[in-house]
C-alpha positions as CSV (number, residue, x, y, z in Angstrom):
1,M,-12.1,27.8,-13.1
2,R,-13.5,31.0,-12.0
3,R,-15.6,31.6,-8.9
4,A,-17.4,34.9,-8.9
5,L,-17.7,35.2,-5.1
6,P,-16.1,33.3,-2.2
7,R,-18.5,31.5,0.1
8,R,-18.2,31.0,3.8
9,P,-19.1,27.7,5.6
10,F,-22.1,27.6,7.9
11,T,-20.5,28.2,11.4
12,T,-21.1,25.7,14.2
13,A,-20.1,28.2,16.8
14,A,-23.7,29.1,17.8
15,L,-24.7,25.6,18.1
16,A,-21.6,24.6,20.0
17,A,-22.1,27.4,22.5
18,A,-25.7,26.6,23.0
19,S,-27.0,24.4,25.9
20,L,-26.3,20.9,24.4
21,T,-27.8,17.9,26.0
22,L,-25.9,14.9,24.4
23,V,-27.9,11.7,24.3
24,V,-25.3,9.0,24.2
25,G,-26.0,5.3,23.8
26,V,-29.0,3.2,22.9
27,G,-32.6,3.9,23.6
28,I,-35.1,2.1,21.5
29,D,-35.3,-1.5,20.2
30,R,-36.9,-1.9,16.9
31,S,-37.5,-4.9,14.6
32,F,-36.0,-5.2,11.1
33,A,-36.0,-7.6,8.4
34,E,-32.4,-8.6,9.0
35,D,-30.9,-11.5,11.1
36,V,-31.7,-9.7,14.2
37,A,-32.9,-11.3,17.5
38,V,-33.4,-8.5,20.0
39,E,-35.5,-8.9,23.2
40,P,-38.2,-6.2,24.0
41,V,-37.2,-3.6,26.3
42,P,-38.6,-4.4,29.9
43,T,-40.6,-1.8,31.7
44,T,-38.5,-2.2,34.7
45,P,-34.7,-2.1,34.5
46,P,-33.2,-5.5,35.0
47,A,-31.2,-6.3,38.0
48,A,-27.4,-6.2,37.4
49,T,-26.9,-9.9,37.9
50,P,-23.7,-11.5,37.0
51,D,-25.4,-13.0,34.0
52,V,-26.6,-9.8,32.7
53,I,-23.2,-8.1,33.3
54,G,-21.3,-11.0,31.9
55,D,-22.9,-10.9,28.5
56,R,-25.6,-8.2,28.5
57,S,-28.6,-8.6,26.2
58,G,-29.5,-5.8,23.8
59,A,-32.5,-4.9,25.9
60,A,-30.5,-4.8,29.1
61,T,-27.8,-2.7,27.5
62,A,-30.4,-0.3,26.1
63,E,-32.1,0.1,29.5
64,M,-28.9,0.6,31.3
65,I,-27.9,3.4,29.0
66,R,-31.3,5.0,29.0
67,R,-31.0,5.7,32.7
68,S,-28.2,8.1,31.9
69,I,-29.1,9.5,28.6
70,A,-29.4,13.1,29.5
71,I,-25.8,13.7,30.5
72,E,-25.1,17.3,31.0
73,P,-21.7,18.1,32.5
74,P,-22.2,20.0,35.8
75,A,-20.9,23.7,35.9
76,Q,-18.8,22.8,38.9
77,P,-17.8,19.5,40.7
78,N,-20.7,17.9,42.5
79,P,-19.6,17.9,46.2
80,D,-21.9,14.9,46.9
81,G,-20.5,12.8,44.1
82,N,-22.6,10.7,41.7
83,A,-22.6,6.9,42.3
84,D,-24.0,6.4,38.7
85,E,-21.2,8.3,36.9
86,P,-18.1,6.1,36.5
87,T,-15.0,7.7,38.0
88,P,-11.9,8.5,36.0
89,E,-10.3,5.4,37.5
90,E,-13.1,3.2,36.5
91,I,-12.9,4.5,32.9
92,A,-9.1,4.0,32.9
93,A,-9.7,0.4,34.2
94,A,-12.3,-0.2,31.5
95,R,-9.8,0.8,28.9
96,T,-7.0,-1.4,30.2
97,Q,-9.5,-4.4,30.4
98,A,-10.4,-3.8,26.8
99,V,-6.6,-3.8,25.7
100,D,-6.2,-7.0,27.7
101,W,-9.1,-8.6,26.0
102,L,-7.8,-7.8,22.6
103,L,-4.3,-9.1,23.5
104,A,-5.8,-12.3,24.9
105,H,-7.8,-13.0,21.7
106,Q,-5.1,-12.6,19.0
107,N,-4.7,-15.8,17.0
108,N,-1.4,-17.5,16.6
109,D,-1.1,-16.3,13.0
110,G,-1.1,-12.6,14.2
111,G,-4.8,-12.0,13.2
112,W,-8.1,-11.8,14.9
113,G,-11.3,-13.6,14.1
114,Q,-14.8,-12.4,14.8
115,G,-14.8,-13.6,18.3
116,E,-17.7,-14.8,20.5
117,E,-21.0,-13.3,19.4
118,S,-23.9,-12.3,21.4
119,R,-25.8,-15.4,22.6
120,H,-28.9,-14.0,20.8
121,M,-27.0,-13.9,17.6
122,Q,-24.9,-17.1,17.6
123,R,-25.2,-19.1,14.4
124,A,-27.5,-16.3,12.9
125,G,-27.1,-16.2,9.1
126,G,-25.1,-19.5,9.1
127,Q,-21.8,-17.7,9.7
128,E,-20.6,-19.7,12.7
129,A,-17.8,-21.2,10.7
130,N,-16.2,-17.8,10.2
131,R,-16.2,-16.9,13.9
132,D,-12.7,-18.1,15.0
133,P,-10.3,-18.0,11.9
134,S,-8.4,-14.7,11.4
135,N,-9.8,-12.3,8.9
136,V,-8.4,-9.0,7.6
137,G,-11.4,-6.9,8.8
138,D,-11.4,-7.8,12.4
139,T,-7.6,-7.9,12.4
140,A,-7.4,-4.3,11.0
141,A,-9.8,-2.9,13.5
142,S,-7.9,-4.6,16.4
143,V,-4.5,-3.4,15.3
144,L,-6.0,0.1,14.7
145,A,-7.4,0.2,18.3
146,L,-4.0,-0.9,19.7
147,L,-2.1,1.6,17.6
148,R,-4.3,4.3,19.0
149,V,-4.0,3.3,22.6
150,E,-0.4,1.8,22.8
151,G,1.1,2.3,19.5
152,D,3.7,5.1,19.8
153,G,7.2,3.8,18.9
154,F,5.9,0.2,18.4
155,D,8.8,-0.7,16.3
156,Q,11.5,0.8,18.5
157,I,13.8,-1.1,20.9
158,G,15.6,0.0,23.9
159,M,12.9,2.1,25.3
160,R,11.2,1.8,28.6
161,F,7.7,0.3,28.3
162,T,5.2,-1.3,30.7
163,E,4.7,-5.0,30.3
164,R,1.3,-4.3,28.8
165,T,2.8,-1.8,26.3
166,L,5.4,-4.4,25.2
167,K,2.8,-7.0,24.7
168,A,0.7,-4.5,22.7
169,H,3.6,-3.6,20.6
170,Q,4.3,-7.3,19.8
171,A,0.5,-7.7,19.0
172,I,0.6,-4.8,16.7
173,K,3.7,-6.0,14.8
174,A,2.2,-9.5,14.4
175,G,-1.1,-8.1,13.3
176,L,0.5,-5.8,10.8
177,D,2.5,-8.8,9.5
178,Y,-0.8,-10.6,9.0
179,L,-2.3,-7.7,7.0
180,L,0.8,-7.0,5.0
181,T,1.2,-10.6,4.0
182,A,-2.6,-10.7,3.0
183,V,-2.0,-7.7,0.7
184,E,1.3,-9.0,-0.7
185,T,0.1,-12.6,-1.5
186,H,-3.4,-12.1,-2.7
187,E,-3.2,-12.2,-6.5
188,S,-6.2,-10.5,-8.0
189,N,-7.3,-7.5,-9.8
190,D,-10.4,-7.1,-7.7
191,L,-10.7,-5.2,-4.4
192,Y,-10.3,-8.2,-2.2
193,I,-7.1,-9.0,-0.2
194,T,-8.5,-12.2,1.2
195,D,-10.2,-15.4,-0.1
196,L,-12.4,-15.5,3.0
197,R,-16.0,-14.7,2.3
198,G,-19.1,-14.4,4.3
199,T,-17.7,-12.8,7.4
200,R,-20.2,-10.6,9.5
201,L,-18.3,-7.5,8.6
202,Q,-18.4,-8.3,4.8
203,G,-22.2,-8.9,5.0
204,K,-22.9,-5.9,6.9
205,L,-20.4,-3.2,5.8
206,G,-19.8,-4.4,2.3
207,P,-17.5,-7.2,0.9
208,F,-14.4,-5.0,0.6
209,V,-14.6,-3.5,4.1
210,G,-11.5,-5.5,5.1
211,T,-9.4,-3.9,2.3
212,F,-10.5,-0.3,3.4
213,L,-9.9,-1.0,7.0
214,T,-6.5,-2.4,6.3
215,A,-5.6,0.7,4.3
216,V,-6.8,3.0,7.1
217,T,-4.8,1.0,9.7
218,L,-1.7,1.0,7.5
219,T,-1.8,4.9,7.1
220,E,-2.1,5.3,10.9
221,A,0.8,2.7,11.4
222,L,3.0,5.0,9.3
223,G,2.5,7.8,12.0
224,H,3.6,5.5,14.8
225,N,7.4,5.3,14.1
226,P,7.8,2.0,12.3
227,G,11.2,0.8,11.4
228,D,12.6,1.4,7.9
229,E,11.9,-2.1,6.7
230,R,8.4,-2.1,8.0
231,R,7.8,1.4,6.6
232,E,8.8,0.1,3.1
233,R,6.4,-2.9,3.3
234,I,3.6,-0.7,4.6
235,T,4.1,1.8,1.8
236,A,4.2,-0.9,-0.8
237,A,1.0,-2.4,0.5
238,L,-0.8,0.9,0.5
239,E,0.3,1.5,-3.0
240,R,-1.1,-1.9,-4.0
241,I,-4.4,-1.2,-2.2
242,V,-4.6,2.3,-4.0
243,D,-4.0,0.5,-7.3
244,K,-6.9,-1.8,-6.5
245,I,-9.2,1.1,-5.5
246,E,-8.3,3.0,-8.7
247,A,-9.1,0.0,-10.9
248,N,-12.4,-0.8,-9.3
249,Q,-14.0,2.5,-8.3
250,Q,-17.3,3.2,-10.0
251,A,-18.4,6.5,-11.5
252,N,-20.3,7.5,-8.3
253,G,-17.2,7.0,-6.2
254,G,-18.5,3.8,-4.7
255,F,-17.6,0.1,-5.3
256,G,-20.8,-1.8,-5.4
257,G,-21.0,-5.2,-3.9
258,G,-23.9,-4.6,-1.5
259,G,-23.6,-4.6,2.3
260,W,-26.2,-3.7,4.8
261,A,-24.6,-0.3,5.8
262,N,-22.2,0.2,3.0
263,A,-22.1,3.9,3.7
264,L,-19.6,3.2,6.5
265,S,-17.4,1.3,4.2
266,V,-17.4,4.3,1.8
267,S,-16.3,6.5,4.7
268,L,-13.5,4.1,5.5
269,S,-12.3,4.0,1.8
270,N,-12.4,7.7,1.5
271,R,-10.1,8.2,4.7
272,A,-7.8,5.5,3.3
273,L,-7.4,7.5,0.0
274,N,-7.1,11.0,1.6
275,E,-4.5,9.8,4.1
276,S,-2.5,7.9,1.4
277,S,-2.3,11.0,-0.6
278,R,-1.2,13.1,2.3
279,L,1.6,10.6,2.9
280,G,2.9,11.1,-0.5
281,I,1.3,8.0,-2.2
282,E,0.2,8.8,-5.7
283,V,-3.6,8.8,-6.0
284,D,-5.3,9.5,-9.3
285,A,-6.8,12.9,-9.0
286,D,-10.2,11.9,-10.5
287,V,-10.4,8.9,-8.2
288,L,-9.8,11.0,-5.1
289,Q,-12.2,13.7,-6.2
290,R,-14.9,11.0,-6.8
291,S,-14.1,9.5,-3.4
292,Q,-14.3,12.8,-1.6
293,A,-17.7,13.6,-3.3
294,A,-19.2,10.2,-2.4
295,A,-18.0,10.4,1.2
296,A,-19.4,14.0,1.7
297,G,-22.5,13.6,-0.4
298,S,-24.0,16.8,-1.9
299,D,-27.4,15.5,-0.7
300,A,-26.4,14.1,2.7
301,V,-28.5,16.7,4.5
302,V,-32.2,16.9,3.8
303,G,-34.0,19.5,5.8
304,D,-33.0,19.1,9.5
305,R,-32.1,15.4,9.1
306,F,-29.3,13.3,7.5
307,A,-30.5,11.4,4.5
308,A,-30.7,7.8,5.7
309,R,-30.9,6.0,2.3
310,G,-30.4,2.4,1.4
311,D,-26.6,2.3,1.7
312,A,-27.1,3.5,5.3
313,A,-29.7,0.7,6.0
314,G,-32.1,3.5,6.6
315,I,-30.4,4.5,9.8
316,E,-29.8,8.3,10.2
317,L,-26.9,7.6,12.6
318,Y,-24.9,5.7,10.0
319,A,-25.6,8.4,7.3
320,A,-24.5,11.0,9.7
321,A,-21.3,9.2,10.5
322,K,-20.4,8.9,6.9
323,A,-21.1,12.6,6.1
324,V,-19.4,14.2,9.0
325,S,-16.3,12.0,9.0
326,G,-16.1,12.2,5.2
327,T,-16.3,16.1,5.1
328,A,-13.7,16.2,7.9
329,A,-11.3,13.9,6.2
330,N,-11.7,15.9,3.0
331,D,-11.0,19.1,4.8
332,I,-7.6,18.0,6.0
333,A,-6.6,16.6,2.6
334,L,-7.8,19.6,0.5
335,R,-6.5,22.1,3.0
336,E,-3.1,20.6,2.8
337,S,-3.2,20.4,-1.0
338,V,-4.0,24.1,-1.2
339,V,-1.4,25.3,1.3
340,V,1.4,23.1,-0.1
341,A,0.6,24.1,-3.7
342,A,0.4,27.9,-3.1
343,P,4.2,28.7,-2.7
344,Q,4.9,26.8,-6.0
345,L,2.9,29.6,-7.7
346,K,4.8,32.5,-6.1
347,Q,7.1,32.5,-9.2
348,V,4.0,32.7,-11.5
349,A,2.7,35.6,-9.4
350,A,6.1,37.4,-9.6
351,R,6.2,37.0,-13.3
352,A,2.6,38.3,-13.6
353,E,3.7,41.4,-11.7
354,R,6.4,42.0,-14.2
355,V,3.8,41.7,-17.0
356,A,1.8,44.2,-15.2
357,D,4.8,46.6,-15.1
358,E,5.1,46.3,-18.9
359,L,1.6,47.0,-19.3
360,Q,1.8,50.1,-17.1
361,E,4.6,51.4,-19.3
362,D,2.6,50.8,-22.4
363,G,-0.2,52.8,-20.8
364,E,-2.6,49.9,-20.1
365,V,-3.0,51.0,-16.4
366,E,-6.3,49.4,-15.7
367,R,-5.3,46.0,-17.0
368,A,-1.9,46.2,-15.2
369,D,-3.8,47.0,-11.9
370,E,-6.1,44.0,-12.4
371,I,-3.1,41.7,-13.1
372,R,-1.3,43.0,-9.9
373,R,-4.4,42.6,-7.7
374,A,-5.0,38.9,-9.0
375,S,-1.3,37.9,-8.5
376,R,-1.3,39.0,-4.9
377,E,-4.6,37.2,-4.3
378,L,-3.2,34.1,-5.8
379,V,-0.9,33.3,-2.9
380,I,-2.6,34.7,0.2
381,V,-1.8,31.5,2.1
382,T,1.6,30.0,2.2
383,E,2.7,26.9,4.2
384,G,2.1,27.2,7.9
385,E,-0.5,29.8,7.7
386,A,-4.2,29.6,8.1
387,L,-6.6,28.8,5.3
388,D,-10.4,29.3,5.5
389,A,-13.1,29.3,2.9
390,E,-13.0,33.1,2.2
391,I,-9.4,32.9,1.4
392,A,-9.7,29.8,-0.7
393,G,-12.5,31.4,-2.7
394,R,-10.3,34.4,-3.3
395,Q,-7.4,32.3,-4.5
396,A,-9.7,30.3,-6.8
397,A,-11.1,33.6,-8.3
398,A,-7.5,34.9,-8.7
399,A,-6.2,31.8,-10.5
400,G,-9.1,32.1,-12.9
401,E,-8.6,35.7,-13.5
402,L,-4.9,35.3,-14.2
403,N,-5.6,32.5,-16.6
404,E,-8.0,34.7,-18.5
405,M,-5.8,37.8,-18.5
406,L,-2.5,36.2,-19.2
407,F,-3.1,33.0,-21.2
408,S,-6.4,33.5,-23.1
409,T,-4.9,35.9,-25.5
410,D,-1.9,35.9,-27.8
411,D,-0.7,39.2,-26.3
412,G,-0.9,37.8,-22.7
413,R,1.0,34.6,-23.6
414,R,3.8,36.5,-25.4
415,R,4.2,39.0,-22.7
416,Y,4.4,36.1,-20.0
417,A,6.8,34.1,-22.1
418,R,9.1,37.1,-22.6
419,V,9.4,37.8,-18.8
420,A,9.7,34.2,-17.9
421,G,12.5,33.4,-20.2
422,P,13.2,30.5,-22.6
423,T,13.8,27.9,-19.8
424,A,10.4,28.4,-18.1
425,A,7.6,26.0,-18.4
426,P,5.3,26.7,-21.4
427,A,2.3,28.9,-21.0
428,S,0.0,26.0,-21.5
429,A,1.5,24.2,-18.5
430,V,1.2,27.3,-16.3
431,A,-2.4,27.7,-17.4
432,E,-3.1,24.2,-16.5
433,S,-1.5,24.7,-13.0
434,L,-3.5,27.7,-12.4
435,D,-6.7,25.9,-13.4
436,S,-5.9,23.0,-11.1
437,F,-5.1,25.2,-8.2
438,G,-8.3,27.1,-8.7
439,M,-10.3,23.9,-8.7
440,V,-8.7,22.6,-5.6
441,N,-9.5,25.9,-3.7
442,G,-12.9,25.7,-5.0
443,R,-13.4,22.1,-3.8
444,F,-12.0,23.1,-0.4
445,N,-14.5,26.0,-0.2
446,D,-17.4,23.7,-1.2
447,N,-16.3,21.1,1.2
448,A,-15.8,23.7,4.0
449,E,-19.5,24.5,3.6
450,A,-20.6,21.0,3.8
451,L,-18.3,20.4,6.8
452,G,-19.9,23.3,8.6
453,R,-23.4,22.1,7.7
454,T,-22.9,18.5,8.8
455,R,-21.1,19.3,12.0
456,G,-23.8,21.8,12.9
457,L,-26.5,19.2,12.2
458,V,-24.7,16.5,14.2
459,L,-24.5,18.8,17.1
460,Q,-28.3,19.3,16.9
461,R,-29.1,15.6,16.3
462,L,-27.0,14.4,19.3
463,S,-29.8,15.6,21.5
464,D,-32.3,13.2,20.0
465,R,-32.1,9.8,21.7
466,Q,-33.7,8.0,18.7
467,F,-31.0,9.3,16.5
468,V,-28.2,8.2,18.9
469,A,-29.8,5.0,19.3
470,G,-29.0,4.1,15.7
471,F,-30.7,0.7,15.0
472,G,-32.0,0.5,18.5
473,S,-29.6,-1.8,20.2
474,D,-25.8,-1.7,20.4
475,G,-24.1,-3.3,17.3
476,G,-20.7,-2.9,15.8
477,E,-22.3,-0.4,13.4
478,E,-23.1,1.9,16.3
479,Y,-19.7,1.7,17.8
480,L,-18.2,2.4,14.4
481,S,-20.6,5.3,13.8
482,Y,-19.8,6.8,17.2
483,M,-16.1,6.6,16.3
484,K,-16.6,8.3,12.9
485,I,-18.7,11.1,14.4
486,G,-16.0,11.8,16.9
487,E,-13.5,11.9,14.2
488,G,-15.8,14.3,12.3
489,L,-16.1,16.7,15.3
490,A,-12.4,16.6,16.3
491,G,-10.2,19.5,15.3
492,D,-13.0,22.1,15.0
493,A,-12.4,25.0,17.5
494,D,-16.2,26.0,17.2
495,A,-17.2,22.5,18.2
496,Q,-14.5,21.7,20.8
497,E,-16.6,22.0,23.8
498,A,-19.2,19.7,22.2
499,F,-16.6,17.2,21.2
500,T,-15.1,17.1,24.7
501,H,-18.7,16.6,26.1
502,F,-19.4,13.9,23.5
503,V,-16.2,11.9,24.3
504,K,-16.8,12.3,28.1
505,A,-20.4,11.1,27.9
506,M,-19.3,8.2,25.7
507,K,-16.6,7.0,28.0
508,G,-19.1,6.9,30.9
509,N,-21.8,5.0,29.0
510,L,-19.4,2.5,27.4
511,T,-17.9,1.9,30.8
512,R,-21.3,1.2,32.2
513,V,-22.1,-1.4,29.5
514,Q,-18.8,-3.1,29.2
515,N,-18.8,-6.9,29.9
516,Q,-17.0,-8.1,33.1
517,D,-14.2,-9.7,31.0
518,G,-13.3,-6.3,29.4
519,S,-15.1,-6.9,26.0
520,W,-18.1,-5.3,24.4
521,T,-20.7,-7.4,22.6
522,G,-23.0,-6.3,19.8
523,H,-26.6,-7.3,19.9
524,H,-27.6,-6.9,16.2
525,C,-25.8,-7.4,12.9
526,I,-22.2,-7.0,13.8
527,T,-22.0,-8.8,17.0
528,G,-18.5,-10.4,17.3
529,R,-16.7,-9.2,20.5
530,N,-13.4,-8.5,18.7
531,F,-14.7,-5.8,16.4
532,C,-17.1,-4.4,19.0
533,T,-14.4,-4.2,21.6
534,A,-11.8,-2.6,19.1
535,T,-14.3,0.1,17.9
536,A,-15.6,0.9,21.4
537,L,-12.1,1.2,22.7
538,M,-11.4,3.7,19.9
539,V,-14.4,5.7,20.9
540,M,-13.1,5.8,24.4
541,T,-9.8,7.3,23.2
542,L,-11.1,9.7,20.7
543,D,-9.7,12.7,22.7
544,E,-6.2,11.3,22.6
545,W,-6.5,10.6,18.8
546,A,-7.5,14.1,18.2
547,V,-4.4,15.5,20.0
548,E,-2.2,13.1,18.3
549,K,-3.6,14.0,14.8
550,G,-3.1,17.8,15.7
């Protein structure tokens, strides 16, 4: 595949450096034809009574956050202090309370259920029966949160841990066993790993969300030092889920099945496939490519907005979360594919140089110079060095040019075969490798453009309170979207200041609206405290996750 000119991504540096007022939290209630019961926003902020603090209504939460929406970090410490701004100690305590909540609400089988719902949403949709039994979706979210907070070395013994960490490690292992058993024992060719139907997560994020959440959780568990036996089980379970995804993926990269905000489910499935591939699990190349394209979305941005279509429930926040987290996950996987593959082509480049020497001797100076130039451009990046869109474009172009100059003619194929020797791979295989390398570089380049575009737009849209409000009151979809947006902004040097600001503001706001018992409650759609607490906790630890992911 030839690419005439390398293209650079739209830089977010100017946006990140600009004065950015992040609007974090919920600002506007809206009615919607779903099973939503949200009180209107009062004109006067409600008093922080024990009843409101204990289980805040959607309106109360919205109003409490509205009072702090224009959070701009001061240029220097405020000598007078700010009573409304949670202190680092209060934020740390909120995190500890959330961990304790999750530990206290794990079921005896190692899983988690939906948990207590908002009092405005109890029995909505006839799903009360699914509240308490363990399910794979809520369990995966809870295990993932504990892994990110307390998971390092969870399978090791003989180390000094706090009592809370030891309890978290036990909970992680029991939760993983629940998930692994679900994958191992569910005999079907479909995408389910459970017979349970009608959970809140399935209804709102799509019927297979539990499968995708489980896969994401298992990929992260592999990075937290599991023992050999558990590592083998996790790897086998991931391979089984990947097989299911490959067998059921649709032509558009999705999986059908409905769901109110299925875009977020597609984002989870894409991260699972990207991370599985990076961990060495074989993923069909076409399946991975379709997944990456679906998560990024070539039409994700329309003008100065994210395209909030039906799969995002018409909510721009959800569409943005899918797009920015999808392109960021793709960037990591594609970058690694390019950098790891490049050294393997060094021998091809060296042989091409020898062909050029022959041509030079035969008087074909111009052709020899072109082959030399392309062979040197082919492996600009080697493992451990930087890769950007410009270099990826040059490598893609070089792969196409070498294919044309060496393998599109009988003379080129003969010359290459002669210098390579009889034990070398056939010319057809080398040509295929060059073509594949060129395509991966090209996809990296295209995705880099999309990543720059989506990150830049997210930074702009975070100053719009209606965008950040999502549906209009806090629900599990909002917490998950904030987590995915944070994941999408992490790791970009141009956006580091904005990412730090985003996480700081989120920590403060989530601390303000946390229930007294350490949980968070959703007030529309996904309302169960277990999922909301797990995802809110992951938002509060995004900065630590970013450092750990490197």
